[in-house]
N, C-alpha and C positions, 0 to 999 in steps of 0.2 A: 334806333338799329345800330349795333354794334359794327356791322359790316359798313356802315357809313363812316366810320372813325377813321381820322387820317393815322398815319403810322406816328406821326409827332404827337398827335394827342395821346394814341395808347402809350408812348413812351413816358408820357408825365404823369400816368396812373399811377395812384399811391397802392400800395400792398392791399388796404381796404377793399378798395374798387375792383382789385385782380380777384381779390378772395371770393367777391359778391357775383362773379361769372358764373352762370349757370351752365348746363351741358349744350343747351340750344346755344347760348352765346360762342361758346368755346367753338362748337362745330361751325359758326359763320365766320370765323376768322380767316383771312387771307394769308397766304404763306408769309406774306411782308408784315402784316400785323403781328403775325406771332413772333417773327424775329425781332419787332420793334419793343416787345415785351422786356428783352434785355436778358442778361446771365443772372442778375441779383433778384430782380423781380418774379422770375420764371417759377420760382419757388412756391411763390403766392399762390398759385394755381390749384385750386382743390382736387384731390386725387379722383373722388368721385364724378368730378366735371369733365374728366378727361377721357371717359369713356367713349364718347363721340368723336373722337379725333380722327381723320382717315388717312391714308396713306400718303395722299399728295402733302397735307398739311405737316405729317411727321418729317416729311423731307425739307421741309422749311425751316425746321429748327436750327441753328448753328450746333456744331459740336459742343463748344463752350457752354451752350444752354443746356444740353442733354446731360453732360456731366455734373451740373448742379441740381438737377432731378433726384428726388427723394427715391429710395426703393418703392414706397407706396406709390407715387405718380408714376414709376416706371412701368411696376405691373399692372397698373391700371390702364395701361395704353391696351386697345382691342387687337385682338389677332390680326384682323383684316388690316388694321395699319401699320404693324408692323411690317410687313413687306415694303414700307415707303422708307425705312431706314435706309441709307446711303452707306457704301461699305466704309467711308471715311468715318461716320457717325458710330457704328458699329466697331471699328478699329480702336477708336479712342474710349469706349465704354470702360469703367472701372470695374473691379471685383464686387463693389456694393452693388451696382446696378445689375451686373450679369446674376449676382445671386438673387437678384429680385425678378428674374425672369421666372414666368409660371409657365406650365407644361402648355399652354394655351399660346403663350408668346413665342416659346421655342419652335413650335408647329408651324407659325405663321413666316420663319425666316425661310428664305432661299438657299440655294447653294453658295452662291456669290458672297451673300452676307455671312452664312458660316464661316468661309474662306476666309472674312476679314477680321474674325475673332483671334485675337492675340493668344499665342500658346501660354502666355504667362496669365491671362485672366479666365482662359476657358475652362480651367479647373475650379473656378468658383460658382459654375452652374451646378444648381443642385441635382444631384444622380437620378432623383424621382422625377425630375421634369424632363431627362433625355428619353424617357421611354416614348415619347409622343415624335420622336424623330421618324422619318421616313428613309428610305433608302437614296431618293433623289437630294436631300439634303446633303446627305454623307458623301455626295461626290465631290463637294467643295472643300471636305477635310484636307488637311496636308499632314505629312508625317509630323512635322514639328509641333502642329497643334495636337495630334493624339499623344505624341509621347509627354503633353503637359496633363492629360486626363489620368484621373485616379483610376484605381482598379473597380471601385464602385460603379463609377460613370461608365466604364468600358461595359460592365456587367449589366448595365440597365438599358442598354442599346437593345431593342427589339429583334428578334430574328429574321423578321421580314425586312428591317432596315440594313443589316450586317453587307449584303450584297453591294451596297453604296460604298464601301470602304474600300479603297484603291489598294493593289498589291503591295504598293510603298508603304502605306500606312499599316498593313496587317504585317508587313517585315520588320516594322521598327517597333511593334509592341514590346514592351518589356515582359519579363518572366512574370512578375505580378498581374500583369495585365492579361496574359495569356491565360493564365492560372485561374482567374476572374470569369472567362468566358463560360457560362453555363452551358449545359447540355442543349438547352433551346437556341444560345447564340450560336452554338458551332454548327448546329443543323443548316445556320444559314449562310455559312461560309461555302464559296464556290471552288472548283478545281482550282483556277488560278490563285486564288486568295490561301488556300491550303498550301499548295506549291511555293507560295512565297514564305513561308513558315521553316525556318533552318531545321535542321536534324537535330541540333543540339535543343533547341526551343520546343521542340515537341514531346519531349519528357516531362516538361512542366505543366502541360494540359490535363486537367483531372481525369481520373479513370471514367468519372460518369460522363464527363464531355467526350470521350473517345468511346465510350459505349453508344452513346448518340448519333454516332456517323454511319451516314448509310452506307451501303455496300458501293454506290456508285463515288462516295466522297473517299471511301478507303483506296478504291480502285485508282484514283487520280492521285494519290500520294506517290512521291518517288520511293524508289527501293530504300534510298539513303535517310528519307524520313521515317519508314517505317522501322529501319533498323534503330533509330534513336528512340524508340518506344522502349519504355521500360518493361519488365516481366508483369507489372502489377496492371498497366496499362492494356497489353496483349491478353492478358486473363480477362478484362472486362469486354471484350468482344465479343458480340451476340451472333448467333448462328446465321442470321440475314448478312450481316455486315461481314462476318469471316468467309462466308461464300463467294465475296465479290473480290477478294484479292487474289492477285495475279502471281504466277508462278515466281516471278522476279522478287517480288515481296515477300513470298513466304520463304525464299532461300535465305533471306536475312535473319531469320528467327533463330536465337539461340537455343541449344538444348534444355537451357531452364525455361527459355519462353514457349518451348513446344510441350514441356511437361505442365506448364501454367494454365494451358488451354482448357477450358470447361468442356467436359464430356458431349454435353447437349450440342455444343457449337459444331464439333466434330462431324454431325449427322450431315452437315451440307458440303463436307470434303469433296472435291471431284476428282476423278482418276488423273486428270492431266495436274491438277495441285499436287497430288500425292507421288506422281510418276517425276516430279522435278525437285525433291526434296534428297537431301545428301543423305549419305550412310549413317552420319552421327546423328542427324536429325530423326532419322528412322527409327534409330537404336535407342534414342530418347523416349519414345513412346511408351507410356506403361500398357498393362493388359487392358485397363478398362477404357482407356483411350482408342486404343487399336480396335477394341470390340465394338466401339460406338461409330467407326468409320464405315460409311456404307459399304456393303459387299462388292457394288459396282466399281466402287474407287478401289478397292483392295487389289481387285480384276486387274488394274493398270498398273500395277508395280512391274516392273521389269525384273529380269533373272539375277540382275546384280543388287536391285535393292531390296528384294527379297531375301538375298543370302544376307544383306545389312541388318536385318530384324533380329533384336537379340531373343535369348530365352523367354524373357518377360514379356516381349512384345508378341513373340509367337502364343503363349499362353493366351493372349488374349483376343485371337482370332475366333470367332463364332465359326458356328457347323457350316452355315450358310457360306462365311469368306472361305473356309477351307475347302469346301466343295467347287470352288470356282477356280483355285488355283490352277495353273498350267501344268503340263508334265515339266515345261523345263523349269520350273520354279521347284519341282519336287527332288530334280537332278542333283548330284553331288556338286555342281558348278554353282549352287544356290542353296539349298538346305543340307544343312550338316547335322551331323549326329547329335551335337549339343541342342540344336534347335528342334530336332525331331522329339528330344528328351522334354521339352516344352509343351508338346501337344498332350492335351488331355485325352479319356476316354471319349468324350463325345466328338471331340474333333476329329480322331482316329476313326470313329464310327461313321464320319462324315466323308472321308475320303472314298473318291470312286475308284473302281477296278483300273481303270485307264491310269488314275494317279499312283495307286499301289505298284502297278506294274513297271513304273518309273522310278520306284525306290532301289538305290542301291544297298549293298552289304553295309555301307559306311551309315546311311540314312536309317536304315532298317534298324540297327542296332542301338540308335539313340531313343529308339520308343520304349518307354517304360514298360514292364511285364504288365502292368494293368490295361495301357492302352493298347498294346499289341492282343491283350486277350479279349479287348472290346471289337475287335474286326470279327466280321461274320464269316460263316463258312463261305459264302460268295466271295467276300473281300479276299479270303486265304486263297481262293482257287486263283485268284490273279498274283499270287508270288510266283517268282521264277527262282532259276537257278543263282543268278546273281543276286537276288535279295535274300535266298534261303541261306547262301553261304555267309551273310553277315548275323544270323541269329545266335543268341546268346542261351545260354542253359535256362534261365528264367523265362526267357521268350518261348523257348521250344517246350517247356513243362506246361506254358499258357495255352498251348494247342490241343483241343479236346479231339476225341476219338472220329468224330464225324467230321473234323475239319482236317485230320490225317487224310481221311479217304479222298477229301476233294482236291487233293494234291497231285500232278502230273508226276508220272516216274521221272521225268527229265528234270522236274524242280529240283530234287534232291541229288542231281549229280553232283553239285557244288559241296555237299557238306563232307567234313571232315572227323575225324576220330574224336577231337574234343567235343565236338557238338553231339556226336552221339550219345555220350554220358547224359546230357540232358533229357534223353527221351526215356520214358518211362517203359515199363515192360509191358504195359496193357497197350500204350501207342506204338511200340515197334509190332506188337500182336496184331495191331489192326492194318500194317502196311501190305498192300496189294503185291502180286508178283511183280508188277511192272516196276513198283517203288523199290522192291528189295532188289531187282537186277539193275537198276540204275544205280545202286550204293557202288561207291569207289572204293578199291582194296584199303584206301587210306580211311575211309568211313567204317568199314567192317572191321578194320582192326581196332576201332574204339569200344565196339560191342562187349558187353560182359556176359558172365552165364546166365543169368536172370532174365537180359533180353533174347539172348539166343533160347531159351528154354520157351520163351513166350511166342516163338514162331512155330507154327504146327508143322507135323511132319510132312503133310502135301505141299507146304509152301516154302519149306527149306531149301529146295531144290532150286528155288528161283535166283538164291545168291549164286553168282559166277565162281566155278570152281577156283579159279586163280584169287578171288576174293575171300574164299573159304580158307585158302592158304595163308591169308593173311593175320588169322584169328589168333590171338594168344593161346600159349598153352593152357591157361586157366580157363580162357573161355572155350577150348575145345574139351578139355576134361569134364563140361557141363553137358555136353551133348548125349544123348543117348545113343547106344551103338547103332540101333535102327536108322536113327535120324540121322546119323553121321554117313551110314552107308547109302542113304538115299540122296545126301547131299554130293558124294563124291564118285557116286557110281556114273 
């Protein structure tokens, strides 16, 4: 029995005898007997016979013996025995032996053993063998050790093991290592780990990896880190992750990054996020992007922000979005004539009577004649003297005769002579007595012969005598004597 041999006897064994040892023989050796084999003869042990070694036996080998192991011998040590390596043994392993570590061997190491690996030799471990590492093992990895790892080794670490990396390790990862993090690996980073990455280093993470970040992970990033992302990375955001961004993070987006946002991702945009964007950011939105934002979010715009929307952005508002705008947004402090120019016929048709009543002369003037023509008779009835005073000739011509009738007399008080030229004779002919009476002398002065002639004899008297006096001599000459008599009587 081998177990009965003294250490002195073992020490005298020739290579041939040691080569003859079986699995059972080696499993029966004590730590003292193993040590007695010596540093030279230890290489005579057959690799196949080492599979029976225990963790207690492994701890009995001297460092000098272990470094004489061949790669085949080293990789033959069972995973159950790997835990027996002392930290001193691990620290003295050479690159050849570490390269011989199998994924099974790696899996058997504890965190203390991992921490004893030298930064110079850790890079010798095959990247494929690191896939078996678990989070608990990585807790022993120091920043200096991680710095010695290749990008391929970092990429091989499983997502489930990533949380084991300390923030010090993550903070020391090189640009190449960070770039090597796959989308799966990035998903394993917790908030503390993510926050340890500098804003400058954030830009080297691949777009695919950024796209893999969850909303919770993105929300945990500091505003400066989000500011460090490139336009390409921001464009990679998904709708789910996008919805998790804080207002402080949103405020770091450049106009180029705003434009780069995918339309589908904007569907998750909240009113709080939108309400905290700057004027320049809002103005950067394309019409397609604005149209993709949920109506409830657009409703959160302040008057000042609404004013910041450019013509292009305004044109992108959906009819539902337009319909929920507050009257404060429609007033001159926000909606400009240039912005109103961006409203389409469909958008104009979506305006409520309350919104139209809030239009000023400046606002209404901005609507194209096509958009103005799209207003219904009911919407036209909401026009008042303030908005009517801003109508252009093209807009006036777009009012049909039924819509003329829907206007209150007081709505026409603000019309001036230049605007009257825009009315056709048919439109003037449909004006009621109340409307004709409401016309100011300035407005009447703008009437031409054909318009006067369109007013029936019965209704010409509705024009105030002092306003008749404002008619030009040419217009007066077009009046029939009877009609003139009725008017001035």
